[in-house]
C-alpha positions as a Markdown table, in Angstrom:
| # | Residue | x | y | z |
|---|---|---|---|---|
| 1 | Met | 16.8 | 41.0 | -18.3 |
| 2 | Glu | 19.8 | 39.9 | -16.4 |
| 3 | Ala | 20.5 | 36.2 | -16.9 |
| 4 | Val | 19.9 | 34.2 | -13.7 |
| 5 | Pro | 19.1 | 30.5 | -13.5 |
| 6 | Asp | 15.3 | 30.9 | -13.0 |
| 7 | Ile | 14.5 | 33.2 | -15.9 |
| 8 | Glu | 17.4 | 32.9 | -18.4 |
| 9 | Leu | 16.0 | 32.2 | -21.8 |
| 10 | Gln | 17.6 | 29.2 | -23.5 |
| 11 | Gly | 17.9 | 27.9 | -27.1 |
| 12 | Leu | 15.8 | 29.6 | -29.8 |
| 13 | Trp | 13.9 | 31.5 | -27.2 |
| 14 | Arg | 16.9 | 33.9 | -26.8 |
| 15 | His | 16.3 | 35.1 | -30.4 |
| 16 | Leu | 12.8 | 36.3 | -29.8 |
| 17 | Pro | 12.2 | 40.1 | -30.3 |
| 18 | Ala | 13.2 | 42.0 | -27.2 |
| 19 | Arg | 9.6 | 42.8 | -26.2 |
| 20 | Ala | 8.5 | 39.2 | -26.4 |
| 21 | Arg | 11.3 | 37.7 | -24.3 |
| 22 | Pro | 9.9 | 38.7 | -20.9 |
| 23 | Phe | 6.5 | 37.1 | -21.8 |
| 24 | Ala | 8.2 | 33.9 | -22.9 |
| 25 | Ala | 10.1 | 33.9 | -19.6 |
| 26 | Leu | 6.9 | 34.6 | -17.6 |
| 27 | Ala | 5.2 | 31.5 | -19.1 |
| 28 | Arg | 8.4 | 29.5 | -18.7 |
| 29 | Phe | 8.2 | 28.4 | -22.4 |
| 30 | Asp | 12.0 | 27.6 | -22.3 |
| 31 | Arg | 11.6 | 25.4 | -19.3 |
| 32 | Pro | 9.7 | 22.4 | -20.8 |
| 33 | Ile | 10.0 | 20.3 | -17.7 |
| 34 | Gly | 6.9 | 21.9 | -16.2 |
| 35 | Trp | 4.6 | 21.1 | -19.1 |
| 36 | Trp | 6.0 | 17.6 | -19.4 |
| 37 | Leu | 5.1 | 16.9 | -15.8 |
| 38 | Leu | 1.6 | 18.4 | -16.3 |
| 39 | Phe | 1.1 | 16.3 | -19.5 |
| 40 | Trp | 2.3 | 12.9 | -18.4 |
| 41 | Pro | -0.6 | 11.9 | -16.1 |
| 42 | Gly | -3.1 | 12.6 | -18.8 |
| 43 | Ala | -1.1 | 10.6 | -21.3 |
| 44 | Trp | -0.8 | 7.7 | -18.8 |
| 45 | Ser | -4.5 | 7.5 | -18.2 |
| 46 | Val | -5.3 | 7.4 | -22.0 |
| 47 | Ala | -2.7 | 4.7 | -22.4 |
| 48 | Leu | -3.8 | 2.6 | -19.4 |
| 49 | Ala | -7.4 | 2.9 | -20.5 |
| 50 | Gly | -6.3 | 1.2 | -23.8 |
| 51 | Ala | -7.0 | 4.2 | -26.0 |
| 52 | Ala | -3.5 | 5.4 | -26.9 |
| 53 | Ile | -3.6 | 4.2 | -30.4 |
| 54 | Ala | -7.2 | 5.0 | -31.3 |
| 55 | Arg | -7.1 | 8.4 | -29.5 |
| 56 | Trp | -3.6 | 9.6 | -30.5 |
| 57 | Asp | -5.2 | 12.9 | -31.3 |
| 58 | Leu | -6.4 | 13.2 | -27.6 |
| 59 | Ile | -2.8 | 12.8 | -26.4 |
| 60 | Leu | -1.7 | 15.6 | -28.7 |
| 61 | Trp | -4.5 | 17.8 | -27.5 |
| 62 | Leu | -3.5 | 17.1 | -23.9 |
| 63 | Leu | 0.0 | 18.1 | -24.7 |
| 64 | Leu | -1.1 | 21.4 | -26.2 |
| 65 | Gly | -3.3 | 22.0 | -23.2 |
| 66 | Ala | -0.4 | 21.2 | -20.8 |
| 67 | Val | 1.9 | 23.7 | -22.5 |
| 68 | Ala | -0.8 | 26.5 | -22.5 |
| 69 | Met | -2.1 | 25.9 | -19.0 |
| 70 | Arg | 1.3 | 25.4 | -17.4 |
| 71 | Gly | 2.2 | 28.8 | -19.0 |
| 72 | Ala | -1.0 | 30.3 | -17.6 |
| 73 | Gly | -0.4 | 28.8 | -14.2 |
| 74 | Cys | 3.1 | 30.2 | -14.1 |
| 75 | Val | 1.8 | 33.7 | -15.0 |
| 76 | Tyr | -0.9 | 33.5 | -12.4 |
| 77 | Asn | 1.5 | 32.2 | -9.8 |
| 78 | Asp | 3.9 | 35.1 | -10.5 |
| 79 | Ile | 1.1 | 37.6 | -10.3 |
| 80 | Val | 0.2 | 36.4 | -6.8 |
| 81 | Asp | 3.8 | 35.9 | -5.7 |
| 82 | Arg | 5.4 | 38.9 | -7.2 |
| 83 | Asp | 6.2 | 40.5 | -3.8 |
| 84 | Leu | 7.6 | 37.2 | -2.4 |
| 85 | Asp | 9.6 | 36.5 | -5.5 |
| 86 | Ala | 11.3 | 39.8 | -5.2 |
| 87 | Gln | 12.7 | 38.6 | -1.8 |
| 88 | Val | 14.1 | 35.3 | -3.0 |
| 89 | Ala | 17.5 | 35.2 | -4.8 |
| 90 | Arg | 16.4 | 32.6 | -7.4 |
| 91 | Thr | 13.2 | 34.4 | -8.3 |
| 92 | Ala | 14.0 | 38.1 | -7.9 |
| 93 | Lys | 14.6 | 38.6 | -11.6 |
| 94 | Arg | 11.4 | 37.0 | -12.7 |
| 95 | Pro | 9.6 | 39.4 | -15.2 |
| 96 | Leu | 6.9 | 40.6 | -12.8 |
| 97 | Ala | 9.1 | 40.8 | -9.7 |
| 98 | Ser | 11.8 | 42.8 | -11.6 |
| 99 | Gly | 9.3 | 45.0 | -13.4 |
| 100 | Ala | 10.1 | 43.8 | -16.9 |
| 101 | Val | 6.4 | 43.0 | -17.4 |
| 102 | Ser | 3.6 | 45.2 | -16.0 |
| 103 | Leu | 0.8 | 43.7 | -13.9 |
| 104 | Lys | -1.8 | 44.7 | -16.5 |
| 105 | Ala | 0.2 | 43.1 | -19.3 |
| 106 | Ala | 0.6 | 39.9 | -17.3 |
| 107 | Trp | -3.2 | 39.6 | -16.8 |
| 108 | Gly | -3.6 | 40.1 | -20.6 |
| 109 | Trp | -1.1 | 37.3 | -21.3 |
| 110 | Leu | -2.8 | 35.1 | -18.8 |
| 111 | Val | -6.2 | 35.5 | -20.6 |
| 112 | Leu | -4.5 | 34.8 | -24.0 |
| 113 | Leu | -3.0 | 31.5 | -22.7 |
| 114 | Cys | -6.4 | 30.5 | -21.2 |
| 115 | Leu | -8.0 | 31.0 | -24.6 |
| 116 | Val | -5.7 | 28.4 | -26.0 |
| 117 | Gly | -6.7 | 26.1 | -23.1 |
| 118 | Leu | -10.3 | 26.8 | -24.0 |
| 119 | Val | -9.7 | 25.6 | -27.6 |
| 120 | Val | -8.4 | 22.3 | -26.1 |
| 121 | Leu | -11.3 | 22.0 | -23.7 |
| 122 | Leu | -13.8 | 22.2 | -26.6 |
| 123 | Gln | -12.2 | 19.1 | -28.2 |
| 124 | Leu | -13.4 | 17.0 | -25.2 |
| 125 | His | -16.8 | 15.5 | -24.5 |
| 126 | Leu | -19.1 | 17.1 | -22.0 |
| 127 | Ala | -18.1 | 14.8 | -19.1 |
| 128 | Ala | -14.4 | 15.4 | -19.5 |
| 129 | Gln | -15.1 | 19.1 | -19.9 |
| 130 | Leu | -16.8 | 19.2 | -16.6 |
| 131 | Val | -13.9 | 17.3 | -14.9 |
| 132 | Ser | -11.5 | 19.8 | -16.5 |
| 133 | Leu | -13.4 | 22.8 | -15.2 |
| 134 | Ala | -13.6 | 21.3 | -11.7 |
| 135 | Ser | -9.8 | 21.8 | -11.4 |
| 136 | Leu | -10.0 | 25.6 | -11.7 |
| 137 | Ala | -10.7 | 26.1 | -7.9 |
| 138 | Leu | -7.6 | 24.0 | -7.1 |
| 139 | Val | -5.5 | 26.0 | -9.5 |
| 140 | Ala | -6.7 | 29.3 | -8.2 |
| 141 | Ala | -5.9 | 28.4 | -4.6 |
| 142 | Tyr | -2.5 | 26.9 | -5.2 |
| 143 | Pro | -0.3 | 30.0 | -5.0 |
| 144 | Phe | -1.8 | 30.8 | -1.5 |
| 145 | Met | -1.1 | 27.4 | -0.1 |
| 146 | Lys | 2.6 | 28.1 | 0.8 |
| 147 | Arg | 1.3 | 30.8 | 3.1 |
| 148 | Ile | -1.2 | 28.6 | 5.1 |
| 149 | Thr | 0.2 | 25.0 | 5.0 |
| 150 | Trp | 3.5 | 23.2 | 5.3 |
| 151 | Trp | 2.4 | 21.0 | 2.5 |
| 152 | Pro | 1.7 | 23.1 | -0.6 |
| 153 | Gln | 3.3 | 20.3 | -2.6 |
| 154 | Ala | 0.3 | 18.1 | -1.8 |
| 155 | Trp | -2.0 | 20.8 | -3.3 |
| 156 | Leu | 0.3 | 21.0 | -6.3 |
| 157 | Gly | 0.0 | 17.3 | -6.6 |
| 158 | Met | -3.8 | 17.5 | -6.9 |
| 159 | Val | -3.5 | 20.2 | -9.6 |
| 160 | Phe | -0.6 | 18.6 | -11.7 |
| 161 | Ser | -2.3 | 15.2 | -11.6 |
| 162 | Trp | -5.7 | 16.4 | -12.7 |
| 163 | Ala | -5.1 | 15.4 | -16.4 |
| 164 | Ala | -5.2 | 11.8 | -15.3 |
| 165 | Leu | -8.8 | 12.2 | -14.4 |
| 166 | Val | -9.6 | 14.2 | -17.6 |
| 167 | Gly | -7.8 | 11.7 | -19.8 |
| 168 | Trp | -9.4 | 8.6 | -18.3 |
| 169 | Val | -13.0 | 10.1 | -18.5 |
| 170 | Glu | -12.5 | 11.2 | -22.1 |
| 171 | Ala | -10.9 | 7.9 | -23.1 |
| 172 | Ser | -13.2 | 5.5 | -21.3 |
| 173 | Gly | -16.4 | 7.5 | -20.9 |
| 174 | Gly | -16.5 | 7.7 | -17.1 |
| 175 | Phe | -14.8 | 7.2 | -13.8 |
| 176 | Ala | -13.4 | 3.8 | -12.7 |
| 177 | Trp | -11.2 | 2.9 | -9.7 |
| 178 | Pro | -8.1 | 2.1 | -11.8 |
| 179 | Gly | -8.2 | 5.7 | -13.0 |
| 180 | Leu | -8.6 | 7.1 | -9.6 |
| 181 | Ala | -5.7 | 5.0 | -8.3 |
| 182 | Leu | -3.6 | 6.3 | -11.1 |
| 183 | Tyr | -4.5 | 9.9 | -10.1 |
| 184 | Ala | -3.7 | 9.2 | -6.4 |
| 185 | Gly | -0.4 | 7.7 | -7.3 |
| 186 | Ser | 0.4 | 10.8 | -9.4 |
| 187 | Val | -0.4 | 13.1 | -6.5 |
| 188 | Ala | 2.2 | 11.2 | -4.3 |
| 189 | Trp | 4.8 | 11.3 | -7.2 |
| 190 | Val | 4.3 | 15.1 | -7.5 |
| 191 | Val | 4.8 | 15.6 | -3.7 |
| 192 | Gly | 8.0 | 13.6 | -4.0 |
| 193 | Tyr | 9.6 | 15.4 | -6.9 |
| 194 | Asp | 8.4 | 18.9 | -5.8 |
| 195 | Thr | 9.9 | 18.3 | -2.4 |
| 196 | Ile | 13.2 | 17.8 | -4.2 |
| 197 | Tyr | 12.6 | 21.0 | -6.2 |
| 198 | Ala | 11.8 | 23.0 | -3.0 |
| 199 | Leu | 15.3 | 22.1 | -1.6 |
| 200 | Gln | 16.7 | 24.9 | -3.7 |
| 201 | Asp | 14.8 | 27.6 | -1.7 |
| 202 | Arg | 14.9 | 26.2 | 1.8 |
| 203 | Asp | 17.1 | 29.0 | 3.2 |
| 204 | Asp | 15.3 | 31.8 | 1.5 |
| 205 | Asp | 11.9 | 30.3 | 2.3 |
| 206 | Ala | 12.9 | 30.2 | 6.0 |
| 207 | Leu | 13.9 | 33.9 | 6.0 |
| 208 | Ile | 10.6 | 35.1 | 4.5 |
| 209 | Gly | 8.3 | 32.6 | 6.2 |
| 210 | Val | 7.3 | 30.6 | 3.1 |
| 211 | Arg | 6.3 | 27.0 | 4.0 |
| 212 | Ser | 7.2 | 23.8 | 2.0 |
| 213 | Ser | 7.4 | 20.1 | 2.4 |
| 214 | Ala | 11.2 | 20.4 | 2.2 |
| 215 | Arg | 11.2 | 22.6 | 5.3 |
| 216 | Ala | 8.6 | 20.4 | 7.1 |
| 217 | Leu | 10.7 | 17.3 | 6.6 |
| 218 | Gly | 13.9 | 18.9 | 7.6 |
| 219 | Ala | 16.7 | 16.3 | 8.0 |
| 220 | Arg | 14.2 | 13.6 | 6.9 |
| 221 | Val | 13.9 | 14.8 | 3.3 |
| 222 | Arg | 15.4 | 11.7 | 1.7 |
| 223 | Pro | 13.2 | 9.1 | 3.6 |
| 224 | Gly | 10.3 | 11.4 | 3.1 |
| 225 | Val | 10.7 | 11.5 | -0.6 |
| 226 | Ala | 11.3 | 7.8 | -0.6 |
| 227 | Gly | 8.0 | 7.3 | 1.2 |
| 228 | Phe | 6.0 | 9.3 | -1.3 |
| 229 | Tyr | 7.6 | 7.5 | -4.2 |
| 230 | Leu | 6.8 | 4.1 | -2.6 |
| 231 | Leu | 3.2 | 5.2 | -2.1 |
| 232 | Ala | 3.1 | 6.3 | -5.8 |
| 233 | Ile | 4.4 | 2.9 | -7.0 |
| 234 | Ala | 1.9 | 1.0 | -4.7 |
| 235 | Leu | -1.0 | 3.1 | -6.0 |
| 236 | Trp | 0.1 | 2.6 | -9.7 |
| 237 | Ala | 0.5 | -1.1 | -9.1 |
| 238 | Leu | -3.2 | -1.1 | -8.0 |
| 239 | Ala | -4.1 | 0.9 | -11.1 |
| 240 | Val | -2.2 | -1.6 | -13.3 |
| 241 | Trp | -3.8 | -4.5 | -11.6 |
| 242 | Gly | -7.3 | -3.0 | -12.1 |
| 243 | Ala | -6.6 | -2.6 | -15.8 |
| 244 | Arg | -5.0 | -6.0 | -16.2 |
| 245 | Pro | -5.1 | -8.4 | -13.2 |
| 246 | Asp | -1.9 | -10.3 | -14.2 |
| 247 | Pro | 1.3 | -10.4 | -12.0 |
| 248 | Leu | 3.3 | -10.0 | -15.2 |
| 249 | Ala | 1.7 | -6.7 | -15.9 |
| 250 | Leu | 3.2 | -5.3 | -12.7 |
| 251 | Leu | 6.7 | -5.9 | -14.1 |
| 252 | Ala | 6.1 | -3.0 | -16.5 |
| 253 | Leu | 6.5 | -0.6 | -13.5 |
| 254 | Leu | 10.0 | -1.9 | -12.7 |
| 255 | Pro | 12.0 | 0.6 | -14.9 |
| 256 | Phe | 10.0 | 3.5 | -13.5 |
| 257 | Ala | 10.5 | 2.3 | -9.9 |
| 258 | Gly | 14.2 | 1.9 | -10.5 |
| 259 | His | 14.4 | 5.5 | -11.8 |
| 260 | Leu | 12.7 | 6.8 | -8.6 |
| 261 | Ala | 15.0 | 4.7 | -6.5 |
| 262 | Trp | 18.0 | 6.3 | -8.2 |
| 263 | Gln | 16.7 | 9.7 | -7.5 |
| 264 | Val | 16.4 | 9.0 | -3.8 |
| 265 | Ala | 19.7 | 7.1 | -3.5 |
| 266 | Thr | 21.7 | 9.9 | -5.1 |
| 267 | Leu | 19.9 | 12.9 | -3.6 |
| 268 | Asp | 22.0 | 15.3 | -1.5 |
| 269 | Pro | 19.6 | 17.7 | 0.2 |
| 270 | Asp | 22.4 | 20.3 | 0.5 |
| 271 | Asp | 23.2 | 20.3 | -3.2 |
| 272 | Gly | 20.8 | 22.7 | -5.0 |
| 273 | Ala | 22.1 | 21.9 | -8.5 |
| 274 | Gly | 21.8 | 18.2 | -7.8 |
| 275 | Ala | 18.3 | 18.5 | -6.5 |
| 276 | Leu | 17.3 | 20.5 | -9.7 |
| 277 | Ala | 18.8 | 17.8 | -11.9 |
| 278 | Arg | 16.9 | 15.0 | -10.1 |
| 279 | Phe | 13.7 | 17.1 | -10.3 |
| 280 | Arg | 14.1 | 17.5 | -14.1 |
| 281 | Ala | 14.9 | 13.8 | -14.4 |
| 282 | Asn | 11.2 | 13.1 | -13.8 |
| 283 | Arg | 10.5 | 14.0 | -17.4 |
| 284 | Gly | 12.3 | 10.8 | -18.4 |
| 285 | Ala | 10.6 | 9.0 | -15.5 |
| 286 | Gly | 7.2 | 10.1 | -16.8 |
| 287 | Ala | 8.1 | 8.6 | -20.2 |
| 288 | Leu | 8.9 | 5.3 | -18.6 |
| 289 | Met | 5.6 | 5.3 | -16.9 |
| 290 | Phe | 3.9 | 6.1 | -20.2 |
| 291 | Leu | 5.5 | 3.1 | -21.8 |
| 292 | Ala | 4.4 | 0.9 | -18.9 |
| 293 | Cys | 0.7 | 2.1 | -19.3 |
| 294 | Leu | 0.9 | 1.7 | -23.0 |
| 295 | Val | 2.1 | -2.0 | -22.7 |
| 296 | Val | -0.5 | -2.8 | -20.1 |
| 297 | Gly | -3.4 | -0.9 | -21.8 |
| 298 | Ser | -2.6 | -2.4 | -25.2 |
| 299 | Ala | -2.2 | -6.0 | -24.0 |
């Protein structure tokens, strides 16, 4: 495969056998930012529920599930979007769009990744299993959202934040409003960072008619992202207060809030490379939020 930014294998992945490389690229194994962003909400919920130490094994299972299911989601998304991907400069060399992987082989790879996800699912109690399975409809519908709504990032937010619900139910035994507030804040966070990510494709998306929040916001991208990040902080403050009603507990969110403020303050909507860097910086932001939940939940 020709090396282009969206599919160029990096690090040790470049040394895989030639036949395996397109499948690694299809699942974006060399792009860990995706599974970090899928993993963090689940880790947050376990930590905020006060179970991070006792259920360290659950956090590791959630991490494995994030890697497998993010890979499966990428494969499914590329199956659905293979014709659109061929028309966008950044995605034209993706394995399915370029023909490096056949459609039949992609479906087989998808099933294999889902089997890994099934192994993780079986480690959970029944209630958490049911919550996990409830996300499948959202996952299946996501690739079509960019064709029917200007806000596919909101749908992605619901999908990428679902682990917060799974982790909370598994760690605490049921739903509670702090867990729901944590989930809602994560949805707003995802809309913010994925709007930043979508800035890379605004021109190509406009040419082929693909919708996104970056296009919907237009010249108001920076204040729009700031608004979603502020909403995320407000909802997480509510979740923290629900777990520990102490004003000092809210201070744990300050490092994370400062990180998001930096993203907005330095964002140039016309700089694709800069937008990508700020999107990827949310891996570190997620770690700051995990530390905040760990401190509050363990207090």
